DOKOLMAR-319620 format. One record per residue (C-alpha): residue number from 1; residue in three letters; x negated, y negated, z. Coordinates in Angstrom, 3 decimals. Layout:
BEGIN
R  NUM  ALA  X  Y  Z
...
This chain:
BEGIN
R  1  MET  -7.719  -10.831  -0.175
R  2  GLN  -6.828  -10.506  3.405
R  3  ASP  -3.357  -12.621  2.275
R  4  LEU  -2.534  -9.930  -0.329
R  5  GLU  -3.121  -7.349  2.192
R  6  GLN  -0.991  -8.888  4.450
R  7  GLU  1.563  -9.721  1.890
R  8  ILE  1.031  -6.044  1.249
R  9  SER  1.768  -4.924  4.708
R  10  ARG  4.778  -6.824  4.825
R  11  LEU  6.275  -5.182  1.395
R  12  ILE  5.496  -2.016  2.692
R  13  ILE  7.385  -2.718  6.204
R  14  GLU  10.479  -4.023  4.352
R  15  THR  10.556  -1.356  1.451
R  16  LEU  10.115  1.636  4.335
R  17  ASN  12.452  -0.175  6.788
R  18  MET  10.130  0.204  9.426
R  19  GLU  11.242  -1.845  12.056
R  20  ASP  8.988  -1.386  14.932
R  21  VAL  5.970  -2.325  12.838
R  22  SER  4.457  -5.910  11.756
R  23  PRO  1.975  -6.466  9.512
R  24  ALA  -0.319  -7.039  12.582
R  25  ASP  -0.077  -3.411  13.503
R  26  ILE  -1.116  -2.044  9.938
R  27  ASN  -5.231  -1.966  9.485
R  28  PRO  -5.780  -2.823  6.064
R  29  ALA  -8.313  -0.155  6.179
R  30  GLU  -6.413  2.982  7.744
R  31  PRO  -5.348  5.559  5.740
R  32  LEU  -1.750  5.211  4.709
R  33  PHE  -0.727  8.860  4.643
R  34  ASP  -2.828  10.260  7.098
R  35  SER  -0.781  11.943  10.233
R  36  ALA  -0.330  9.516  12.781
R  37  GLU  -0.788  11.978  15.657
R  38  ALA  -4.020  12.723  14.086
R  39  GLY  -5.459  9.197  14.855
R  40  GLY  -4.772  7.164  12.122
R  41  GLY  -2.800  6.220  9.394
R  42  LEU  1.043  5.574  9.296
R  43  GLY  1.995  9.256  8.051
R  44  LEU  3.792  8.384  5.124
R  45  ASP  4.596  10.729  2.297
R  46  SER  5.015  11.078  -1.374
R  47  ILE  8.705  9.561  -1.078
R  48  ASP  7.276  6.538  0.835
R  49  ALA  4.680  6.189  -1.902
R  50  LEU  7.111  6.471  -4.503
R  51  GLU  9.151  3.358  -3.206
R  52  ILE  5.806  1.427  -2.202
R  53  GLY  5.162  1.958  -5.982
R  54  ILE  8.436  0.630  -7.073
R  55  ALA  8.452  -2.064  -5.217
R  56  LEU  4.552  -3.052  -6.279
R  57  GLN  5.780  -3.283  -9.829
R  58  LYS  8.809  -5.395  -8.981
R  59  LYS  6.830  -7.770  -6.721
R  60  PHE  3.517  -8.263  -8.578
R  61  GLY  4.132  -6.741  -12.209
R  62  VAL  1.608  -4.154  -12.074
R  63  LYS  1.481  -1.255  -13.968
R  64  ILE  0.960  2.108  -11.910
R  65  LYS  1.112  5.093  -14.137
R  66  SER  1.264  8.636  -12.140
R  67  GLN  -0.778  10.397  -14.634
R  68  ASP  -3.671  8.038  -13.453
R  69  LYS  -6.045  10.248  -12.318
R  70  ASP  -7.433  7.828  -9.433
R  71  LEU  -3.914  7.152  -8.017
R  72  ALA  -4.870  8.989  -4.850
R  73  ASN  -7.687  6.486  -4.147
R  74  THR  -5.698  3.769  -4.864
R  75  PHE  -2.948  4.563  -2.600
R  76  PHE  -5.529  5.637  0.596
R  77  SER  -5.010  2.146  2.237
R  78  VAL  -3.670  -1.270  2.216
R  79  ARG  -7.136  -2.600  1.287
R  80  THR  -6.967  -0.274  -1.620
R  81  LEU  -3.734  -0.967  -3.088
R  82  ALA  -4.402  -5.138  -2.544
R  83  ALA  -7.942  -4.314  -4.589
R  84  TYR  -5.732  -2.551  -7.270
R  85  VAL  -3.091  -5.393  -7.566
R  86  ALA  -5.745  -8.094  -7.832
R  87  ARG  -7.639  -6.480  -10.301
R  88  GLN  -4.395  -5.788  -12.845
R  89  ASN  -3.566  -9.417  -12.493
R  90  GLY  -6.992  -10.506  -13.448
R  91  ALA  -7.646  -12.020  -9.793
R  92  ALA  -11.098  -11.551  -8.339
R  93  ALA  -11.186  -8.874  -5.567
């Protein structure tokens, strides 16, 4: 699972052109969308989520539905995204 988390961290960095961030800088358990000024998270927004979702669909072939009532929890952190990708691809989380 740790390899998948690293791969998703790299995907986020590449997708969002985060030049000053490395995968090691992203704590897989930290919220992606909380304000960085608030002491945690990357401070991403809904447009970033859309871009990440498209990149995940292309790279891993997962289906992300905007109507999914658990979508906010899925996109909470790199760790929750990795678990979602693993479940969608039938891998053990």
